[in-house]
C-alpha distance (Angstrom), angle and dihedral (degrees) to the residues before:
residue distance angle dihedral
M1 . . .
E2 3.79 . .
S3 3.80 90.9 .
A4 3.82 92.7 50.2
T5 3.81 91.5 47.8
G6 3.80 90.3 50.1
E7 3.80 91.9 50.2
V8 3.81 93.8 49.7
T9 3.81 91.0 46.5
A10 3.81 90.8 50.7
Q11 3.80 91.2 51.1
F12 3.79 92.5 51.6
E13 3.81 90.4 47.0
S14 3.82 89.1 52.2
L15 3.81 88.8 62.0
G16 3.79 85.1 77.0
T17 3.74 136.0 -124.0
G18 3.73 120.0 -79.5
K19 3.79 95.2 40.7
L20 3.76 120.6 123.4
T21 3.78 128.5 -173.5
V22 3.79 119.3 -155.3
Q23 3.79 122.1 -171.1
A24 3.78 116.3 -162.2
G25 3.77 112.9 180.0
G26 3.76 94.2 171.2
T27 3.78 134.3 -137.3
A28 3.77 137.1 -106.1
L29 3.82 87.9 -83.7
K30 3.81 99.0 44.2
S31 3.80 129.5 24.7
G32 3.79 102.7 -142.5
L33 3.79 127.9 -70.3
R34 3.79 122.7 -17.2
E35 3.80 128.6 -151.5
T36 3.82 90.9 -96.1
D37 3.82 89.5 54.2
L38 3.80 90.4 51.4
R39 3.82 92.4 49.8
R40 3.83 90.4 51.3
I41 3.81 91.2 51.5
E42 3.80 91.3 47.0
A43 3.84 90.4 51.4
L44 3.82 93.1 56.5
D45 3.81 118.4 112.4
N46 3.81 113.5 -92.9
V47 3.82 93.9 17.3
S48 3.80 108.7 124.1
G49 3.77 97.4 -179.3
I50 3.76 146.6 -29.4
S51 3.77 131.6 -126.6
P52 3.78 111.7 -167.7
T53 3.79 114.2 -159.3
L54 3.79 119.5 -161.9
S55 3.77 125.8 174.8
Q56 3.79 145.0 176.6
S57 3.79 139.1 150.3
V58 3.80 117.5 -105.4
S59 3.78 140.0 152.7
V60 3.80 122.7 -95.6
V61 3.79 127.7 -160.5
L62 3.78 129.4 -145.5
D63 3.80 119.8 179.9
G64 3.80 91.3 -22.8
E65 3.82 93.9 -48.7
L66 3.82 113.1 124.5
L67 3.79 117.4 -146.9
E68 3.80 114.5 -171.0
D69 3.81 131.2 -158.6
V70 3.80 98.0 34.0
T71 3.80 114.4 154.9
V72 3.79 109.6 -127.8
K73 3.80 113.4 -162.1
G74 3.76 131.0 -169.8
N75 3.80 111.9 -155.1
G76 3.78 135.0 179.8
W77 3.80 128.4 -119.3
A78 3.82 91.7 -108.5
Y79 3.81 88.7 65.8
F80 3.80 90.0 69.1
R81 3.80 92.7 41.6
H82 3.82 90.8 55.2
T83 3.83 95.3 36.6
P84 3.81 103.9 45.5
D85 3.82 93.0 166.8
A86 3.84 93.6 54.6
V87 3.83 92.7 104.1
A88 3.80 119.1 67.1
K89 3.81 96.3 -178.9
G90 3.79 136.3 3.3
R91 3.78 120.6 14.5
P92 3.79 137.4 -46.8
L93 3.77 123.5 -116.4
L94 3.81 107.3 -78.8
P95 3.82 131.0 -144.6
I96 3.81 89.8 -107.3
D97 3.83 89.3 57.2
F98 3.81 88.8 59.6
E99 3.80 94.3 44.4
Q100 3.80 94.8 48.4
L101 3.84 97.1 38.3
S102 3.80 87.4 -122.0
R103 3.76 118.7 -161.0
V104 3.77 94.9 -130.7
C105 3.79 130.3 121.2
L106 3.76 146.9 177.8
I107 3.79 122.0 -134.1
D108 3.79 132.0 -156.1
S109 3.80 125.5 -120.7
D110 3.84 92.8 -99.9
L111 3.81 92.7 57.8
A112 3.81 91.3 41.6
H113 3.81 89.6 54.6
E114 3.83 93.1 46.1
L115 3.80 95.1 50.0
F116 3.79 107.8 22.0
S117 3.80 108.6 31.4
G118 3.81 104.8 168.9
I119 3.82 93.4 0.0
E120 3.81 128.1 99.4
P121 3.85 104.4 -111.1
I122 3.82 97.5 -163.8
G123 3.78 108.5 100.9
Q124 3.82 93.0 19.0
Q125 3.80 120.6 120.1
L126 3.78 131.9 -136.3
L127 3.79 135.9 176.5
V128 3.79 125.2 -110.1
K129 3.82 113.3 -178.0
G130 3.80 87.9 -16.2
I131 3.83 93.3 -55.6
R132 3.82 120.4 118.1
F133 3.83 116.3 -122.8
T134 3.81 126.4 -172.7
I135 3.80 117.2 -138.7
V136 3.82 109.2 -128.3
G137 3.79 100.3 170.4
L138 3.78 150.9 3.7
L139 3.79 119.9 -116.3
A140 3.78 117.3 -127.2
D141 3.78 115.2 -111.3
P142 3.81 110.0 -96.6
D143 3.77 119.4 -104.0
V144 3.81 103.4 -100.9
D145 3.81 89.6 -152.3
D146 3.80 92.0 56.1
V147 3.82 113.1 94.8
M148 3.84 93.2 -156.8
S149 3.82 91.6 53.2
Q150 3.78 90.3 50.9
M151 3.81 91.0 50.7
Q152 3.83 90.8 55.8
A153 3.81 94.6 59.5
A154 3.78 119.7 171.6
G155 3.78 126.7 -122.8
E156 3.78 122.9 -91.0
H157 3.81 92.6 -82.0
G158 3.80 99.8 34.4
S159 3.76 136.1 -95.7
L160 3.76 143.6 -77.1
M161 3.82 125.9 -155.3
M162 3.81 125.4 -154.3
P163 3.82 134.7 168.9
Y164 3.80 108.9 -71.5
T165 3.80 89.7 -129.1
T166 3.80 90.4 58.8
Y167 3.81 90.0 44.5
M168 3.81 91.5 52.9
R169 3.81 90.9 51.3
L170 3.83 93.0 45.2
F171 3.80 97.1 47.4
């Protein structure tokens, strides 16, 4: 038990000092944080950046084939700045993708296998809520020894990540 406690403590310490996670589920009057809320937080003294993370399970469509229970995530640019090894192939989401609400995404290896077995997924397009997204990269497989990676599990058929600004507009 002592060894397990030490390992978990070490993993949380590796997240670094000066990081703060805020969860805002919302109320009946307001559904979580809005872009103006995020800008106010980012403008606070001693805040060097924000990385909103939004998530829900939806269905995606590729060439008429419906795949249910795919985790769609909206992440901020700071995620890629602080997790440089997050992309296994292709490119990360770029600041311009967030500014222009680009319809681009990265997918994990589970979703790539489900939809593109034997085919290069980068450059392919799929539908999320009826909107066409272009795959620009493949996410690296999570570190199975990392507690935080385990807590952010994907849906039954994998996950897809898009700019949080696009996610907020879509959902």
